[in-house]
C-alpha positions in Angstrom: -17.9 -8.9 21.1 -14.9 -8.9 23.6 -13.7 -5.7 24.6 -10.7 -4.5 22.7 -8.0 -5.6 24.9 -5.2 -8.0 24.2 -5.8 -9.7 27.4 -9.9 -10.2 26.2 -8.6 -12.5 23.6 -6.0 -14.1 25.6 -8.1 -15.5 28.9 -11.5 -15.7 27.1 -12.3 -19.3 27.1 -14.1 -19.9 23.9 -11.4 -20.1 21.1 -12.1 -18.6 18.0 -12.3 -20.4 14.2 -9.6 -18.8 12.4 -11.4 -16.8 8.6 -9.6 -16.5 5.3 -9.3 -12.9 5.2 -11.2 -11.4 2.3 -10.1 -8.6 0.6 -11.9 -5.2 2.2 -12.4 -1.1 1.6 -11.3 1.3 4.3 -12.8 5.3 3.1 -11.0 6.8 5.5 -8.1 4.5 5.5 -7.1 2.1 1.6 -7.6 -0.7 0.8 -6.9 -4.3 1.5 -6.9 -6.8 -1.2 -6.4 -9.7 -1.5 -7.0 -13.7 -3.3 -9.4 -15.5 -1.0 -7.3 -18.6 -0.3 -5.5 -19.9 2.0 -2.8 -20.5 0.9 0.5 -18.2 1.5 1.1 -18.2 -2.2 -1.9 -16.1 -2.6 -1.3 -12.3 -4.0 -2.1 -9.5 -2.0 -1.9 -5.8 -2.0 -2.4 -3.2 0.7 -2.9 0.4 0.0 -2.4 3.0 2.8 -4.1 7.0 3.0 -5.2 7.8 6.0 -7.6 11.2 5.9 -6.8 12.2 9.7 -3.9 11.9 11.2 -3.2 13.1 14.9 -0.7 9.8 16.0 3.1 10.1 16.9 3.1 6.9 14.3 2.7 8.7 11.2 4.7 9.0 8.0 4.8 10.3 4.3 3.3 7.8 3.0 0.2 9.4 1.6 -0.6 6.1 -0.8 2.0 3.9 -0.3 1.7 0.5 -1.0 2.7 -3.1 0.0 2.6 -5.9 -1.9 3.3 -9.9 -1.0 2.9 -13.4 -3.0 4.4 -16.3 -3.1 4.8 -16.3 0.8 7.1 -14.0 0.2 7.0 -9.6 0.8 7.5 -8.0 -2.7 7.4 -4.5 -1.6 7.7 -3.3 1.5 8.1 0.6 3.7 9.8 1.8 5.8 8.0 -0.1 8.9 8.5 1.9 12.3 12.5 2.6 13.3 12.4 6.5 14.3 11.5 9.3 12.7 14.9 8.2 10.3 12.4 5.9 8.7 9.4 8.6 7.8 10.3 10.6 4.8 7.9 9.5 2.1 11.2 7.6 -0.3 11.0 5.5 2.0 7.5 4.7 2.0 7.1 3.0 -1.8 5.0 6.4 -2.9 6.2 10.0 -4.3 7.2 13.0 -4.2 7.8 16.4 -6.1 10.7 17.9 -7.1 12.1 14.5 -3.8 9.5 17.4 -1.2 8.1 16.3 1.2 4.6 15.4 1.6 2.6 18.3 3.4 0.8 16.3 5.7 0.7 13.0 7.1 -2.4 12.2 5.6 -4.7 12.4 2.4 -7.8 12.6 0.6 -8.7 8.7 1.8 -10.0 5.9 -1.2 -11.6 7.1 -3.8 -13.6 4.1 -5.2 -13.3 0.6 -4.6 -14.8 -2.9 -5.3 -14.4 -6.5 -4.3 -15.2 -9.3 -6.5 -14.5 -12.5 -6.5 -12.3 -12.6 -9.1 -10.9 -8.7 -9.0 -10.3 -5.9 -6.7 -9.1 -2.5 -7.4 -9.2 0.4 -5.7 -8.0 4.2 -5.6 -6.7 6.5 -3.1 -6.3 10.6 -3.7 -3.9 12.2 -1.8 -6.2 15.1 -0.7 -3.8 18.3 0.3 -0.6 16.1 1.3 1.8 17.3 -1.4 3.7 20.4 -1.9 2.2 23.1 -3.6 -1.3 22.2 -5.5 -0.1 18.4 -6.8 -2.6 16.0 -6.5 -2.0 12.1 -6.3 -4.4 8.8 -7.2 -3.5 5.3 -6.5 -5.3 2.7 -8.1 -4.3 -0.4 -7.1 -5.3 -3.6 -9.1 -5.5 -7.4 -7.8 -6.7 -9.9 -11.0 -7.0 -13.5 -8.7 -4.8 -16.5 -9.6 -7.3 -19.4 -11.2 -7.0 -23.0 -12.2 -6.8 -20.9 -15.7 -3.8 -18.5 -15.2 -1.7 -17.3 -12.6 -3.2 -13.8 -10.6 -1.5 -10.5 -11.0 -1.1 -6.8 -9.9 -0.8 -3.5 -11.5 -1.1 -0.4 -10.0 -1.4 3.1 -11.8 -0.6 6.5 -10.3 -1.8 9.8 -12.3 -0.4 13.1 -10.8 -1.3 17.0 -11.6 1.4 19.2 -10.6 2.7 21.9 -12.6 4.5 22.6 -15.5 8.2 21.7 -14.8 8.2 19.9 -11.4 9.9 16.4 -11.3 7.6 13.9 -9.4 9.9 11.2 -8.0 8.2 7.8 -7.7 9.6 5.2 -5.1 9.3 1.5 -4.5 11.1 -0.6 -1.8 11.5 -4.6 -3.1 12.5 -6.6 -0.3 15.1 -7.4 -0.6 19.1 -6.8 0.4 20.7 -7.1 -3.0 20.9 -3.7 -4.9 17.9 -4.3 -7.2 19.4 -4.2 -11.3 18.7 -1.6 -14.0 17.0 -3.3 -17.1 16.0 -0.3 -18.6 16.5 2.8 -17.1 13.1 5.0 -15.6 11.3 1.9 -17.0 12.1 -2.0 -15.8 14.0 -2.8 -12.7 15.3 -6.8 -11.4 15.3 -7.6 -7.4 15.8 -10.8 -6.3 13.5 -11.0 -4.1 
């Protein structure tokens, strides 16, 4: 393997054969789940949950997700535009009583499986949330087949104190304001 520096790849004479990405589980960082095909139409999920954070770049994003499909980003996080992009509310995660995460790292991946037709991963918040609250986010990806389109499913399980309010934030990749179909239940956003 070449040394971990961009010049090693730029200057190396041997060309690398492109490989189709495959779903991967990272116990100390989250999961990347994707359909095993080269089409830009393929579905993909990134579940982000790092267990250590010493980097300045880290956000309040335990169990953050990004979704891609049909050659588009469907859900996107705050990215890196400075400190104003760090809050949990900009990173497709949740808060308890609107309070920021108490840590920029979580409990990592609790479990996961990758298969030729189905992928699953569950991230655990660890001590990232205020109080004694915990948050497990499960991401499911059913791959497309010749008979049916693939789909995503995200399931959030939160254990908080009585009276706490959970705020879930999801940011569709759109310039328009998402429309409310049914308040607190269903929203529509043009990607």
